N, C-alpha and C positions, 0 to 999 in steps of 0.2 A: 256474071254468073261462072263459077270455075266449071261446070258442066252443065251444057244444055240437056233438054230433053232427047233433042234431036241428036245429039252427039254420043249419047248414051246407048241410043238404040241401035244406031250404027255399028257401035262398038258391039253390042250383043249379038246383031245378028251376024257380023263377021265372025266372032268367035264362034259362036254356034254351029256356024256352017264350017269352019275350017277344024273344028275341035282343039284349038290351041287358046291359051290366054293371049288378049291383047292388052296393050298399054299405050298409055300418050303421055307425055309431059306437057304441064301447061304452067305458063308463067302466072305471078300474080295479076297481069293485067289481061288474063284469058286468053292468051294466043297459045296455040299447039306448037312447041318447040320441038318434040321429036315422037316417032311411032315406033313401036317394037312388039314383037311377036314371038311368043314364048312357047313352051310344050304346053301339054294337057295339064300338067299341075304345077309347073313351074314358070318362071319370068325371068330370062337372062338378061341383065342391065351390063352389058360390054362397056358402055361409056355414057357419058351425060352431056346435057346440052350444056352450052356456057351459062354459068350463073352469075350473080348480080357481082359488081366488083367491090372491093373492100371488105374489113375484116368483120362480115356479118356472121350471125351465130345460126341464120336459118338460110338455106340456100335459096330460098325466092323461088322454088319449083315445087310443085305437087303432082304425085304418080295418081293416074287413075288408069285400073285394069281390072280386067274380067277374071272372074272363079268360075268354070262348069261347075254343074251341078249343085249349085248353092252351097258350095265350101266356104268354111267361115274365116276370118283372116287368120291367117298362121305367124309361126315365129320368124320364117324368111321375111314376111311380109314387115314385122316389127321390126327385125334386124336393120333393113333396107332404112327405113324410116330414121332409126336413131344413127346408124351409120353414116349415112349419104347427108343426115340433117335435112331433110325435106319438109317443107311447109305441112305437108299432110301426106298420108297413105288413105287411099280411097279404094274400096275394092267393091264392083257391081257384080253381084249374086245373078247370075242366068239359071232360071227354072231348065229342070232337066228335060223337059217335052219341048219347050217353044223359045224362041230366042227373046223373051220377058225379063226385063229386070224390075223385078218387085220390091226386092231389098237391097240395102247397101249396108257397109261398115265402114266406119272411119276411123284412123288413128292419128293421134298429134302428139308432137314432142312434151312430156312433161316437164314443165320449168321448176318444179320443186325437187331439189337434190336430195331431199331427203324421204320422197316418196318411194311408195313399194315398188314401183317400175319405173323405166325410163320413159314411157308412154301413157297415153289418156287414149282408151279405146270405146269409140261408141259402136256397140255390136249388133248387128243385124236389124238395122232401122227402115220402115217402110221408104220407099225412095220416091223421091220427088226433088226436082231442082233447086228448089228453094231451102230445103234441108242441108244441101251441100253446101250452102253459103254461110263460109265460117271465115271470112276475110278479116271482120275485125278480132275475132279469137285468136288468129295467128298474130296479128299485129301486138296484142296482150300478152301472147306468150312469148314473143322475142323481145318486147321491152323487161318482161319479168326474167328473162335469160340474160339479159344484157344489165341490170339492176344487179342479180345474183354475181355475176363477172365483177363486177364493178367494186361489189363489197366485199371480195376475198380478203380476208385477215394478212396484213404485212404486204399487200399488194405495191407493188411500183411499176410505173410505166414501164413497158417494154421486158418485164422480168418474165421469164419463163417458168411455166408452172407444171410440174412434173407428175407422172405416177412411175413408181420404181417397181421392177418387177424381177423375179427369181424364179426360173424354172428349169430345173435338171432332176438327176437320177439320185444327188447326194439328199442326206437326211435334212430334215425342217430346222435341226439346230445347227447344222454346217450353213445352210443357208441364209439361217436369221443373223448368224456373224458376218456373212459376207453383205447382206443388206443392210447392216449398221455403217460398214464402210462407205457402201455405196452412196448412203446417205448424207455421210459427212465429206463425200465426193463432190455431190451435187449441191450441197450448200456451200462449200469452196468456190463452186464455179457461179454462185450468185441465185442459184434456182431454189424457187418456192416448191416444197414437195406435199403435195394433196394428200399421198396414200401410197400404201405398199400393196405389193401382190407376192406371194409366196406359192408356189405349187411344185409340189414332189411327183415327178411324173414316172410314169411306167415306161413310156416309149418317147423317144426325142425325135420330132418329125423333122426330116431332114429339110424341107423347103419352108417351115413357118417355127420352127421350134416346138410351139403348142399345136394342139389340134385345131380345126379352123373354128368349131362351136365354142371352143374356151376364148381364144383369139377375139371372136367378134365381141365375147361376154366382156373381155378386157376393154377393148376399145369403145364400146358403147358406155361402160363405167367411166373411161377417163371424160369422155366429151360430157357424159352428165355433171362431172364435178367440176367442168371447166379445166381441163388440163390442155396445155399446148403440147408437150413432148412426151413422149414413152421413153423411158431409161433401163434397156435390160443389164441386168448384172452378168450376164453371160455374153461372150462375144461371139456377135452374129457372123454368120457367114455373108458374103455380095448377095446371095440369091435369096437367104432370109430376109434381109434387109429389103430387097425389092418387093417381095412377095407380102411380107406384113405390111410395107407402106403402101401397096396398091389398095388396101381396104380402107386406108382412112388419110384423111388432109393432115394428121396429126405428124410431127415430125418421130422419127424412129431413129434412136441411137444406141450405142452399146458402151460397156464400160471403157472399151479401149478410146473410144472417140470423146468420151467424157473428160479420161485423163488428158489427151492430147489438147482439148480445148482449154483445161485449165494452165497446161504447160504453156499453150500460145498466149495467154493472158498474163502469165508470171514471168516469162523470159523478158528479160531487158536487156542483157549485151548481145552484140551482134553475134558472138559465139552461140549462144542460147537459142537464139533466134533462128540461124540456119540450122541449129540440131531439129528442132520443132518442126521446123518446115519440110525437111527431110522426111522425117517421120511422118508427118502428115500426108506426103506424097505416095510415100510407100503405102501407106495404109489405104487411100482411095485408089490408086492406081488399078486393083485387081476390081475396083466398083465401076470403071470405067465403061467394063462391057455389060454393065448392067444399067447402062441408060435408060432412064426415063423420067417424066414428071415427076414421079415418086422420088426418084433418087436425088433430084436436084433440091429438094425440100430438107433432106438430109445433110448436106454437106456442110451447112452452116454451122451446125452443132449448136452449142450453146451461145446465144446470142448473135449468130452470125459469123463467130469469129473463124479462122485457119482461111483456106485456101477458096473455099466457096464455090458457089455455082460457076462462076467464068472460066475457072482452071479445069472445072471438069467438062467443060465444052472444048477443051482442047483434046486432039490426037493424043492416044498413048505415045506416041514418039516425041512429040514436044515435052511431054511429062517426062518420059526418061531423060531428054536432055535436060531438063530443068533439075533434076536429080544428080545427075551426073556433074553439072556445072555448080550446083550448092557443094556436093562430096569435094569438089577441087579447092572450093573456098575454105571450107573446112580443114583440108589438109593444110592450107597454108597458116590457117590459126593456129593450127597444131603445132607447128614449126616454131611459130612465136611463143607459143607457152612452153615448148622445151627449152627454147633460150632464157625464158624467165626463170626456169627450174634449175638452170645451168647456174644462173647468176646467184640463186639461192643457196645452191649447193658450195660456191665458192664460199658465201659467208661463213659456210659452216654452223647454221644455225638449226638446231633440232626441230623438226616437223611433227605439229601432233594435230591430227584429223579428227573431227567430230564424224560418228557415224549413227545411224540408228533409223527406225521407221520413222516416216513422216509424222510431223505434228507433236513431237516428243518434248520439244523444249530445247533444240540444239541453238538455234538462235540465240535464245533468252538466256543460255549458259555461255555464250560466245561474248555478248553483252555485258554480261556480271563480271565475267574473268578479265577483260580488256578493257572496260568503261566504254565501250562502243555504241552505237546506236543504230545496229543493223535492223532492217524491217522485221518485226515479229507479229504473227498474228494466229490467231486460234482457229487455224483454217489447214487442211491437206495440202501440203507444196508452196507453203507461203514463202519458201527459199528455193529458188532453182539456179541461180548463178552463185559458184562458189565465193567466198568473201574468206579473205585471209587478213588477219590482224597480228601483231607483235604482241607476247605477253613477257613482261621482264620480273626475273626474279632477284632476289639480294644477291649479291656480290658480282652485279653488272651480267647475270645469267639472262639470255633470252630466247626464246623459242617462237616459231612460226605457228599460230593458232588458226586453222583452216575449217570453216562451216563446209558442209557438202549436203547437197539434194538428199530430201528423205528416199528412204527405200518403200515399197509397196510390194503386197503379194501380186503375183499375176501381172507384173510392170510388161506391158506391150512390147514383145519383142523390137521390132523396129526401134522404139524409144529407148530400150535398154543398150541398143548397141548403139544408137545415136549419142548417148549421154556415157558411153565408156571414155570417150575422152576427158570426162568430168571427173569420171572416178579413177582416172590414170593418176590423179592428185595424191589417192590413197597410197599407190605403190613407192612413192617417194618418202611416206611417214614414218617416221622412228617409231610411234605409239598412236594407237587408234584408240579413242574413247568412245566407247559403245554406248549412247545414251538410249535408255528405254523410259518408258512411262507407268510407272509404278500404279498409276490409277486405274488404267485401262484394263478392262477384264479380261483381253486376250494377250495380256503380255508375255507369256510363255510361248504361245503363237508365233509374236511379231520379233522376240529375242531370236527364236529359232529360222525365222524367215531372213533374216538379217545377217546371221551366221551363214546361210546356205549361201545368200549373195556373195557375202566374202569369199566364200570358198571357192565359188565360180569364177570369181576374178582372181582368182591364185593369189589372195591375200589374208586368205584365212588363218595362217599360222604367224602373221605379224603380232609383236607385242599388244597386248591389248588390255583395257581396264573395263568393267562393266559398271556403269553408273544408272543407278535406277532413280529417275527425279519424280519431283511433283510429291514430296514425302509430306509435306503439309497438308497434302489432302487425304492422308491414310492416318486409319487408328491404329491402335497398338498392336491388334490382332492381326491386321493385314502388314503390318511391319513386320512383325514376327515370322508369319508366314514365308514371306518375302525373302527373310534371311536365311529361311532354313531351306527354302528353293536354290538361292543363290548365295551361298556363304561367302564368296570373294567380291561380291557387289558391295559398291559404296551407296549409301544412301544418302541424297541431296534433295535441295530444292532451290534450283536456277534462282528464284525470286527471293531467296534469302541468304545473303552473301556468308552469314556465320556459319551455315550448314556446308560450307564448300572447301573448309580448312582441310579435312582427309584427302580430299580428291588433290589438292594443291600438293600435300605433301607425297603422297603416291606418284604424280606426275615427276616431282621433283628427283623423288628416289630411283625411278625407272629410268629417267633424261640422264642425270648427272652422278648415279651410284652413291649419292651419298645424302642422307636426309639430313637438313639443317635442324636446328633446336626449335627455330622459331619460324614460325607460318611467315609463307612469304608473301610481300606485299606486291602488289601490281599495278602497272599504269598502261593508260591505251597510248599507243604508238599510231603513226601514219600507217594507212594500208600498204601492204606488201605490195611492190610493183610484179 
């Protein structure tokens, strides 16, 4: 029996006598794990007894507590059931005049994701110990939850499942644009996106971003659909991360950490790996003050990449020492880069750099122009480490063509600083080719964002060609519209070599001051040292 008549009677007497709610946590085996005492109308759950180990969908604990004056089961009770993933929430109703328990209410998790509510409530039932025995029902619910989790479409082992959230004072249209990019980032990180939540706030709550009630509804929804992580479009403060994570076992990360996780996966050169680790440590350093079991769940990010929980357990001094050590190594690598650039300058070859928003087709264009096989993927930040190839024009004219990491709006400050060394390559360029995605609905905003970052890096005045890529995906009306918006732009499709003649001619004219009558041929050469 979960609750014997004797235990219920004792709880009723004590609760009636002290005028406060009394609760007990009971294991599936029937053992009382903990006792808590609340106020006249609320029960405060400061901590939970240890639950079953492993990746269980229910905690294996049920909460039984009293309500004075026969008050019905309330929203707080139901929220606790869903947020804490309790086996059951049982409310014993005490008569106003005597410590008798004549009726009880019972709530269980609803295993149906499409159900109207995340819970199943059996309200105000005549009390008996036998009626409280629903062990078989709980097992059936957990089995149904397990089947529902396993049947999630496109689910792979170990894959994170996310709810994406945007909550700010900005317009819904503005937030929608940001959410589309957040979805692309999440999918680039290998995350299965289960849903999105966009909320326009009147007031931003400093401690939790959203109000407590909205936050609970969000977390319950995430649990109901089987999410393992909640990703916020807005960058969260260390306190916000801690406070939100304290409400749930789900991972809580923001856009900055998501980008850091992607960079951690994609950086392959020793230089890139060091830059990413420095940025990660600088991001995590202020969060060390917020140490808690909740924080330890956050540090792995997507798939447990990055510094992780072990490094968080280091004290702040050791982390600072690590940052200093890594910065020194980066400085030495910077000296080596400068030596390589000096050797290139001695060769006197013009340098052309491909720049642009992430995932606009820069690497595809590099491959097409030079016959290379640089990795190309339809993902944000597929290229992180700069790649250089030689491109040969007729009359033995050669240039160095360099692919760079893609830009993105609101790039995390520490990451931007860490990768300035990568962007230093752009300062030596004789010509910038700004590649934009003609099929993207926010192409104007992306072009402005790139121009703004180039200006910030003090290279906005360099000679530049605007190239609008993916012309094969555009209809005639869209092409005409882009031509009116950007009359100086060259329209190309990086996957169709015959569309690149105009670009090659413009490059030749800008670099060698004389345009040849025939379109230049090109051949791939070995990577530039």
